[in-house]
KOLMIZA-315175 format. One line per 2 residues: number of its first residue (from 1); their letters; for each residue x, y, z of N, C-alpha, C. Coordinates in steps of 0.1 Angstrom, whole numbers, always signed. Example, Ala and Ser with C-alpha at 12.3 -4.5 7.8 and 13.67 -1.06 7.14 Angstrom:
// KOLMIZA-315175
1 = AS = +132,-57,+78,+123,-45,+78,+132,-33,+78; +128,-22,+71,+137,-11,+71,+129,+0,+79
END
This chain:
// KOLMIZA-315175
1 = MS = -4,-178,+200,-9,-165,+195,-8,-165,+180; -18,-161,+173,-18,-160,+158,-8,-150,+153
3 = LA = -4,-151,+141,+5,-141,+135,-1,-127,+134; -14,-127,+131,-21,-114,+131,-21,-107,+144
5 = KK = -24,-115,+155,-24,-109,+168,-10,-104,+172; +0,-112,+169,+14,-108,+172,+18,-95,+166
7 = LK = +14,-93,+153,+16,-81,+146,+10,-69,+152; -3,-71,+156,-11,-60,+162,-6,-56,+176
9 = EN = +2,-63,+182,+7,-60,+196,+14,-46,+195; +21,-43,+184,+28,-30,+184,+21,-20,+175
11 = LA = +8,-22,+173,+1,-12,+165,-9,-5,+174; -11,+9,+171,-21,+16,+177,-35,+15,+169
13 = LP = -33,+10,+157,-45,+9,+149,-42,-2,+138; -51,-11,+135,-49,-22,+125,-48,-17,+111
15 = VI = -38,-10,+108,-36,-4,+95,-22,-6,+89; -22,-9,+76,-10,-9,+68,-10,+2,+58
17 = GA = +0,+11,+59,+0,+21,+48,+6,+15,+36; -2,+16,+25,+2,+10,+12,+15,+16,+6
19 = PL = +23,+8,-1,+35,+13,-7,+33,+21,-19; +33,+34,-18,+30,+44,-29,+41,+45,-38
21 = FI = +39,+41,-51,+50,+42,-61,+53,+56,-64; +66,+59,-63,+72,+73,-65,+70,+81,-52
23 = IG = +59,+80,-46,+55,+89,-35,+61,+84,-21; +61,+72,-18,+65,+67,-5,+80,+70,-3
25 = NP = +83,+73,+9,+97,+77,+12,+100,+75,+27; +112,+75,+32,+116,+72,+46,+108,+82,+56
27 = DL = +106,+94,+53,+99,+104,+62,+85,+99,+64; +78,+95,+54,+64,+90,+55,+64,+77,+63
29 = VV = +72,+68,+59,+72,+55,+67,+76,+56,+81; +86,+65,+85,+89,+67,+98,+78,+73,+106
31 = AQ = +71,+83,+100,+60,+89,+106,+48,+80,+108; +46,+71,+99,+35,+61,+100,+38,+51,+112
33 = CK = +51,+46,+112,+54,+36,+123,+54,+43,+136; +59,+55,+137,+58,+62,+150,+44,+64,+154
35 = AG = +35,+66,+145,+21,+69,+149,+14,+56,+152; +20,+44,+149,+14,+32,+154,+8,+24,+143
37 = II = +11,+26,+130,+6,+18,+119,+18,+13,+111; +16,+3,+103,+28,-3,+95,+30,+7,+83
39 = GS = +42,+12,+82,+45,+20,+70,+53,+13,+60; +51,+16,+47,+58,+9,+37,+62,+18,+25
41 = FP = +71,+13,+17,+75,+20,+4,+79,+10,-6; +78,+13,-19,+84,+4,-29,+99,+5,-29
43 = AL = +107,-6,-30,+121,-5,-31,+125,+4,-43; +118,+3,-54,+121,+11,-66,+120,+26,-64
45 = NA = +114,+31,-53,+114,+45,-51,+127,+51,-47; +136,+43,-42,+150,+47,-38,+158,+46,-51
47 = RP = +161,+58,-56,+169,+59,-69,+181,+68,-67; +193,+63,-71,+196,+50,-77,+195,+39,-67
49 = AE = +197,+27,-72,+196,+15,-64,+203,+15,-51; +215,+21,-52,+224,+22,-40,+217,+29,-28
51 = EL = +208,+38,-32,+201,+47,-22,+192,+38,-13; +188,+26,-17,+179,+18,-9,+186,+14,+5
53 = DL = +199,+12,+4,+206,+8,+17,+205,+20,+27; +207,+32,+21,+207,+44,+30,+192,+46,+35
55 = WL = +182,+43,+27,+169,+45,+32,+166,+36,+43; +170,+23,+42,+167,+13,+52,+174,+17,+65
57 = LK = +187,+21,+63,+194,+26,+76,+187,+37,+83; +183,+47,+75,+176,+58,+81,+163,+54,+88
59 = IK = +155,+46,+82,+143,+41,+88,+146,+34,+101; +155,+24,+101,+158,+16,+112,+164,+24,+124
61 = RS = +173,+33,+121,+179,+41,+131,+169,+51,+137; +160,+57,+129,+150,+66,+134,+140,+60,+143
63 = LE = +136,+47,+140,+126,+40,+148,+133,+35,+161; +145,+31,+160,+153,+26,+172,+155,+38,+182
65 = EF = +159,+49,+177,+161,+61,+185,+148,+65,+192; +136,+65,+184,+123,+68,+189,+119,+59,+200
67 = KK = +122,+46,+199,+118,+36,+209,+125,+38,+222; +138,+43,+221,+146,+45,+233,+141,+58,+240
69 = EK = +137,+67,+232,+132,+80,+238,+118,+78,+244; +110,+71,+238,+96,+69,+242,+92,+55,+242
71 = PE = +97,+47,+252,+95,+33,+253,+80,+29,+255; +72,+39,+261,+58,+36,+264,+49,+37,+251
73 = IK = +55,+42,+240,+47,+43,+228,+49,+31,+219; +37,+27,+213,+38,+15,+204,+44,+20,+190
75 = VA = +55,+13,+186,+61,+16,+173,+59,+5,+164; +53,+7,+153,+50,-4,+143,+62,-8,+135
77 = PF = +62,-20,+130,+72,-25,+120,+70,-18,+107; +80,-19,+98,+79,-13,+85,+80,-24,+75
79 = AV = +76,-20,+62,+76,-30,+51,+82,-24,+38; +87,-32,+30,+92,-28,+17,+85,-36,+6
81 = NQ = +80,-29,-4,+74,-35,-15,+83,-39,-26; +83,-52,-30,+91,-56,-41,+82,-60,-53
83 = II = +84,-53,-64,+76,-55,-76,+83,-66,-84; +76,-77,-85,+81,-89,-92,+76,-88,-107
85 = HA = +85,-82,-115,+81,-80,-129,+94,-80,-137; +93,-85,-149,+104,-87,-158,+112,-75,-160
87 = SN = +105,-63,-160,+112,-50,-163,+120,-45,-150; +117,-51,-138,+124,-47,-127,+137,-54,-125
89 = KR = +148,-49,-131,+161,-55,-132,+168,-53,-118; +162,-45,-109,+169,-43,-96,+164,-53,-85
91 = LK = +155,-62,-89,+149,-71,-79,+159,-78,-70; +169,-84,-77,+179,-93,-69,+187,-83,-60
93 = QD = +192,-73,-65,+200,-63,-57,+192,-57,-45; +179,-54,-48,+170,-48,-38,+167,-58,-27
95 = ME = +165,-71,-30,+163,-81,-20,+175,-84,-12; +187,-83,-18,+199,-84,-10,+200,-74,+1
97 = AC = +196,-61,-2,+196,-51,+7,+185,-53,+19; +174,-58,+14,+164,-62,+24,+168,-73,+34
99 = VK = +174,-83,+28,+179,-94,+36,+190,-89,+46; +199,-81,+41,+209,-75,+49,+204,-68,+61
101 = HE = +194,-60,+59,+188,-52,+70,+176,-58,+77; +173,-71,+72,+162,-79,+79,+149,-70,+80
103 = VP = +145,-66,+68,+133,-58,+68,+121,-67,+73; +114,-62,+83,+103,-71,+90,+93,-76,+80
105 = II = +88,-69,+71,+78,-73,+62,+81,-70,+48; +80,-80,+38,+81,-77,+25,+68,-78,+18
107 = IT = +64,-68,+11,+51,-69,+3,+54,-72,-11; +49,-82,-17,+52,-86,-31,+39,-84,-39
109 = SL = +42,-81,-52,+31,-78,-61,+35,-82,-76; +24,-85,-83,+25,-87,-97,+29,-101,-103
111 = SE = +36,-109,-95,+40,-122,-100,+42,-132,-88; +44,-145,-91,+46,-155,-81,+57,-152,-71
113 = PG = +55,-152,-58,+65,-147,-49,+74,-157,-41; +74,-169,-47,+81,-181,-40,+95,-178,-36
115 = AI = +103,-173,-46,+117,-170,-43,+119,-160,-32; +110,-149,-32,+110,-139,-23,+107,-144,-9
117 = VR = +97,-153,-9,+93,-159,+4,+105,-167,+10; +112,-174,+2,+123,-181,+8,+134,-172,+13
119 = ET = +137,-162,+6,+148,-152,+11,+143,-145,+23; +131,-141,+24,+126,-134,+36,+125,-143,+48
121 = HS = +120,-155,+46,+119,-164,+57,+133,-168,+63; +143,-167,+55,+157,-170,+59,+161,-162,+71
123 = YG = +156,-151,+74,+160,-143,+85,+148,-140,+95; +136,-147,+91,+125,-145,+100,+115,-135,+96
125 = GL = +117,-129,+85,+108,-118,+80,+95,-125,+75; +85,-116,+72,+72,-120,+67,+69,-115,+53
127 = VF = +61,-122,+46,+58,-119,+32,+43,-117,+31; +38,-106,+26,+24,-103,+24,+23,-101,+8
129 = HD = +14,-107,+2,+13,-106,-13,-1,-99,-17; +1,-90,-27,-10,-84,-33,-18,-93,-42
131 = VI = -31,-94,-41,-39,-103,-50,-52,-95,-53; -57,-98,-66,-69,-91,-71,-80,-102,-73
133 = SI = -77,-114,-71,-86,-125,-74,-84,-137,-65; -94,-145,-65,-94,-158,-57,-83,-167,-62
135 = KH = -81,-167,-76,-71,-176,-82,-57,-171,-77; -55,-158,-77,-42,-153,-73,-39,-155,-58
137 = AK = -50,-154,-51,-49,-157,-36,-44,-171,-33; -50,-180,-40,-46,-195,-38,-32,-197,-43
139 = KA = -28,-191,-54,-14,-193,-58,-4,-187,-48; -7,-176,-42,+2,-169,-33,+3,-179,-21
141 = ID = -8,-184,-16,-8,-193,-4,+1,-205,-7; +0,-210,-19,+8,-222,-23,+23,-218,-23
143 = AG = +26,-206,-26,+40,-201,-26,+45,-199,-12; +37,-200,-2,+41,-199,+12,+41,-185,+18
145 = VD = +33,-176,+13,+32,-163,+19,+26,-164,+32; +29,-154,+41,+24,-153,+54,+10,-146,+55
147 = GL = +9,-137,+46,-4,-129,+46,-8,-125,+32; -21,-121,+31,-26,-117,+18,-31,-102,+19
149 = IL = -29,-95,+8,-35,-82,+7,-45,-82,-4; -58,-82,+0,-68,-83,-10,-71,-69,-16
151 = VG = -68,-66,-29,-70,-54,-35,-83,-54,-43; -93,-48,-36,-107,-49,-41,-110,-37,-50
153 = AG = -123,-37,-54,-128,-27,-63,-127,-14,-55; -123,-3,-63,-122,+10,-57,-109,+14,-51
155 = AG = -99,+5,-51,-86,+8,-46,-78,+17,-56; -69,+25,-51,-61,+34,-60,-51,+27,-67
157 = GH = -47,+32,-79,-37,+25,-87,-42,+12,-92; -33,+2,-94,-37,-11,-99,-47,-17,-89
159 = AG = -59,-21,-94,-69,-26,-85,-78,-36,-92; -84,-45,-84,-93,-55,-89,-107,-50,-91
161 = TL = -116,-60,-93,-131,-56,-95,-139,-63,-85; -134,-71,-76,-142,-78,-66,-147,-70,-55
163 = NP = -159,-71,-52,-165,-64,-40,-158,-69,-28; -155,-60,-18,-147,-64,-6,-156,-75,+2
165 = FA = -169,-73,+2,-178,-82,+10,-176,-97,+4; -175,-98,-9,-174,-111,-15,-160,-116,-14
167 = FV = -150,-107,-16,-136,-111,-16,-131,-116,-3; -133,-109,+8,-128,-114,+21,-135,-126,+26
169 = RE = -149,-127,+24,-156,-138,+29,-152,-151,+22; -150,-150,+9,-146,-163,+1,-132,-167,+5
171 = VR = -122,-157,+6,-109,-161,+9,-108,-167,+24; -116,-162,+32,-117,-167,+46,-121,-182,+47
173 = RF = -127,-187,+36,-131,-201,+36,-119,-210,+35; -108,-206,+30,-96,-214,+28,-83,-209,+34
175 = FN = -84,-196,+40,-72,-191,+45,-74,-185,+59; -66,-189,+69,-68,-184,+82,-57,-174,+87
177 = GP = -48,-171,+77,-37,-162,+81,-41,-148,+80; -32,-138,+82,-35,-124,+82,-40,-119,+68
179 = IA = -50,-111,+68,-55,-105,+56,-56,-90,+58; -51,-83,+48,-53,-68,+48,-62,-65,+36
181 = LS = -71,-57,+38,-81,-53,+27,-79,-39,+23; -79,-38,+9,-78,-25,+3,-90,-21,-6
183 = GA = -93,-9,-6,-104,-5,-15,-112,+7,-9; -108,+19,-12,-117,+31,-8,-118,+33,+7
185 = IT = -108,+28,+15,-108,+30,+30,-101,+43,+34; -108,+52,+39,-103,+66,+42,-104,+70,+56
187 = DG = -112,+63,+64,-115,+67,+78,-116,+56,+87; -118,+60,+100,-119,+50,+111,-130,+40,+109
189 = AG = -141,+45,+104,-153,+36,+102,-149,+25,+92; -142,+29,+81,-138,+19,+71,-128,+9,+77
191 = IL = -120,+13,+86,-111,+4,+93,-119,-7,+101; -128,-2,+108,-137,-11,+116,-144,-20,+107
193 = AC = -149,-16,+95,-157,-24,+86,-148,-35,+81; -135,-33,+79,-126,-44,+75,-126,-54,+85
195 = KA = -125,-51,+98,-124,-61,+108,-138,-69,+109; -149,-62,+107,-162,-68,+107,-163,-78,+96
197 = LG = -157,-76,+85,-158,-85,+73,-149,-98,+75; -139,-96,+85,-130,-108,+87,-116,-105,+83
199 = AD = -113,-93,+79,-99,-89,+76,-92,-85,+89; -79,-86,+89,-71,-82,+101,-67,-67,+101
201 = FA = -64,-63,+89,-59,-49,+86,-66,-42,+75; -66,-29,+77,-70,-20,+65,-58,-16,+58
203 = YM = -59,-16,+45,-47,-13,+37,-50,+1,+30; -44,+11,+35,-47,+25,+30,-36,+32,+23
205 = GT = -39,+36,+10,-30,+43,+3,-33,+57,-1; -44,+59,-7,-47,+73,-12,-48,+83,+0
207 = RF = -53,+79,+11,-54,+88,+22,-41,+94,+26; -30,+86,+25,-17,+90,+29,-9,+97,+18
209 = IA = -15,+98,+6,-9,+106,-4,-12,+121,+0; -23,+123,+6,-26,+137,+11,-22,+139,+25
211 = TK = -8,+137,+27,-2,+140,+39,+10,+149,+36; +15,+156,+47,+26,+165,+45,+39,+157,+42
213 = EA = +40,+145,+47,+53,+138,+44,+54,+130,+31; +43,+129,+24,+42,+121,+12,+50,+129,+1
215 = RA = +57,+122,-7,+65,+128,-18,+57,+129,-31; +46,+136,-29,+37,+140,-41,+37,+155,-42
217 = VD = +36,+160,-55,+35,+174,-56,+23,+180,-51; +23,+192,-47,+11,+199,-40,-1,+198,-49
219 = AY = +1,+199,-62,-11,+198,-71,-18,+185,-70; -10,+174,-68,-16,+160,-67,-24,+160,-54
221 = KK = -19,+164,-43,-26,+164,-30,-38,+172,-31; -38,+184,-37,-49,+193,-39,-60,+186,-47
223 = MI = -56,+179,-57,-66,+173,-66,-73,+161,-59; -66,+155,-50,-72,+144,-42,-83,+150,-33
225 = VD = -80,+161,-27,-89,+168,-17,-101,+174,-25; -99,+178,-37,-109,+184,-46,-118,+175,-53
227 = SD = -115,+162,-53,-121,+152,-61,-131,+144,-53; -140,+138,-61,-151,+129,-56,-149,+115,-63
229 = AK = -158,+106,-59,-158,+92,-65,-160,+93,-80; -168,+102,-85,-171,+104,-99,-158,+108,-107
231 = DI = -149,+113,-100,-136,+118,-107,-125,+107,-108; -129,+94,-106,-120,+83,-107,-123,+75,-119
233 = LY = -113,+72,-127,-115,+65,-139,-107,+52,-138; -114,+41,-141,-108,+28,-141,-104,+23,-155
235 = TP = -92,+21,-158,-87,+18,-171,-74,+10,-172; -72,+2,-182,-59,-5,-184,-49,+3,-193
237 = FF = -54,+15,-198,-47,+22,-208,-32,+25,-205; -29,+29,-193,-16,+34,-189,-5,+24,-187
239 = TG = -10,+12,-182,+1,+1,-179,-3,-12,-186; -15,-13,-191,-20,-26,-196,-28,-34,-185
241 = VN = -27,-29,-173,-34,-36,-162,-44,-26,-156; -56,-30,-153,-66,-21,-148,-62,-13,-136
243 = GN = -64,-1,-136,-62,+8,-124,-71,+19,-123; -71,+25,-110,-79,+37,-108,-71,+50,-108
245 = YL = -75,+59,-116,-67,+72,-117,-76,+84,-116; -70,+95,-112,-78,+108,-111,-80,+113,-125
247 = LK = -93,+114,-128,-98,+119,-141,-92,+132,-145; -91,+141,-135,-86,+154,-138,-72,+155,-142
249 = SI = -64,+145,-137,-50,+144,-141,-48,+139,-155; -57,+131,-159,-58,+126,-173,-61,+137,-183
251 = IA = -71,+145,-179,-74,+157,-188,-63,+167,-188; -57,+169,-176,-46,+179,-175,-34,+175,-184
253 = AG = -32,+162,-186,-22,+157,-195,-25,+158,-209; -37,+164,-213,-41,+166,-227,-47,+154,-233
255 = LD = -52,+145,-225,-58,+133,-230,-73,+133,-229; -80,+127,-239,-95,+126,-238,-98,+113,-231
257 = PK = -105,+114,-220,-109,+102,-213,-115,+91,-221; -122,+95,-232,-129,+85,-240,-118,+77,-248
259 = DV = -106,+82,-250,-96,+75,-257,-87,+67,-249; -89,+66,-236,-80,+58,-228,-87,+46,-221
261 = MT = -95,+39,-228,-102,+29,-221,-97,+15,-224; -87,+14,-233,-81,+1,-236,-66,+1,-233
263 = GD = -60,-11,-231,-45,-10,-228,-39,-23,-232; -26,-24,-233,-18,-35,-236,-8,-39,-224
265 = KS = -10,-50,-219,-3,-54,-207,+12,-55,-209; +16,-57,-222,+30,-59,-225,+38,-45,-224
267 = LM = +30,-34,-222,+36,-21,-221,+40,-18,-207; +36,-26,-197,+39,-23,-183,+54,-24,-181
269 = DF = +59,-14,-175,+74,-13,-174,+78,-6,-161; +86,-12,-153,+91,-6,-140,+107,-4,-142
271 = GE = +112,-4,-153,+126,-1,-156,+129,+12,-161; +140,+14,-168,+144,+27,-174,+134,+33,-184
273 = KR = +127,+24,-191,+118,+29,-202,+106,+36,-196; +104,+34,-183,+92,+39,-177,+93,+55,-177
275 = KR = +105,+60,-178,+107,+75,-177,+101,+81,-190; +98,+74,-200,+92,+80,-212,+77,+80,-211
277 = LK = +72,+73,-200,+57,+73,-198,+53,+83,-188; +40,+87,-189,+35,+97,-179,+29,+90,-167
279 = TW = +27,+77,-168,+20,+70,-157,+27,+72,-144; +19,+75,-133,+23,+78,-120,+30,+91,-117
281 = KD = +37,+96,-127,+44,+109,-125,+33,+120,-129; +27,+118,-140,+17,+129,-145,+3,+124,-145
283 = IW = +1,+111,-146,-12,+105,-145,-13,+99,-131; -22,+105,-123,-21,+102,-108,-31,+92,-104
285 = GA = -26,+82,-97,-35,+71,-91,-43,+76,-79; -54,+71,-77,-62,+74,-65,-74,+65,-64
287 = GQ = -79,+62,-52,-91,+54,-51,-104,+61,-50; -115,+53,-50,-128,+58,-51,-132,+66,-38
289 = GV = -123,+64,-27,-126,+71,-14,-123,+85,-14; -118,+91,-25,-113,+105,-25,-123,+115,-20
291 = GN = -136,+112,-22,-147,+121,-17,-147,+124,-2; -141,+114,+5,-141,+115,+20,-128,+121,+25
293 = IQ = -119,+126,+16,-106,+132,+20,-108,+147,+19; -107,+154,+30,-111,+168,+30,-99,+177,+32
295 = SV = -87,+172,+36,-76,+180,+39,-62,+173,+38; -51,+180,+38,-38,+175,+38,-33,+177,+52
297 = LG = -30,+166,+58,-26,+166,+73,-12,+160,+75; -5,+162,+86,+6,+155,+90,+2,+141,+93
299 = TN = +11,+132,+91,+7,+118,+93,+3,+115,+108; +10,+120,+117,+7,+118,+131,-7,+123,+135
301 = EL = -10,+134,+130,-24,+140,+132,-34,+131,+125; -31,+127,+113,-41,+119,+106,-44,+106,+113
303 = VK = -34,+99,+118,-35,+86,+125,-43,+89,+138; -40,+100,+145,-48,+103,+157,-63,+104,+154
305 = NL = -66,+111,+142,-80,+112,+138,-86,+99,+135; -79,+90,+129,-83,+77,+125,-87,+69,+137
307 = IL = -78,+70,+147,-81,+63,+160,-94,+67,+166; -96,+80,+167,-108,+86,+172,-120,+81,+164
309 = EY = -119,+82,+151,-131,+78,+143,-133,+63,+145; -123,+55,+146,-125,+41,+148,-131,+37,+160
311 = EL = -127,+44,+171,-133,+42,+184,-148,+46,+184; -151,+58,+178,-164,+63,+177,-173,+54,+169
313 = AG = -168,+49,+158,-176,+39,+150,-180,+27,+158; -171,+22,+166,-174,+11,+174,-185,+13,+184
315 = KT = -185,+26,+189,-195,+29,+199,-209,+31,+193; -209,+35,+181,-222,+39,+175,-229,+27,+168
317 = IP = -222,+16,+167,-229,+4,+161,-238,-1,+172; -251,-3,+168,-261,-8,+178,-257,-23,+183
END
């Protein structure tokens, strides 16, 4: 049995909830896993660093108790995102916590994941790596990752420019392992389209920001519901790396969109200096699929809707 098939055994839907910086939290992750999709969060969201141990305990215990109460329901595994960047001084400590708790899936991003792969494989965990290009995909495979997350054009936050049709098909020429596809996927039809392209999972972030469990302010959730694709701005200004952001949040922060079209990659920071920046806290990331998000729902209700849409999409294809 392939790794992708093995992972899907405990899923109600082939979906991975993307690790939302600042927003992801144990309540959202537990709700996603209980609903039958892989839930995730960035390790850096647990602040201070010692809080990560408590978060992992809470998630594991909540899911174990739920499995005992309802053994007939599929409960998905969870994932933790490790940001491999020079400014992330917590990486070693956070990985020690993940190894201690044997986190099922580690999602790596921004740099070569070889060391993380070795640590995660030591207890039988899996590593999926974010990539925005064919070059990055090949480097990740050489580093020994188990799966790839293809972050295509239109994805929220840091995103690439490759069309998903081109991205998935080219990667499939040299990689047979699990692939998750990201980029403006907001409904069941989009999930089915991922499978048709050759991906194993849809990687959904923005849609889960607009949920009751997400740790985003109400104004952020409302702005997602009230926005359309035209309200997304793609720029490297805020971190030095290109990303998609809600145009209205940029304007609300007192910035002129015309003045935020260039950026310096050296300014990217996931350490203490980040507190002086508005990125993520006041400048809100979102993908181009916002026009298809009509309401703020509880995660369980949202996933049920996605399942119905996914099944209906399959029936309506000639």
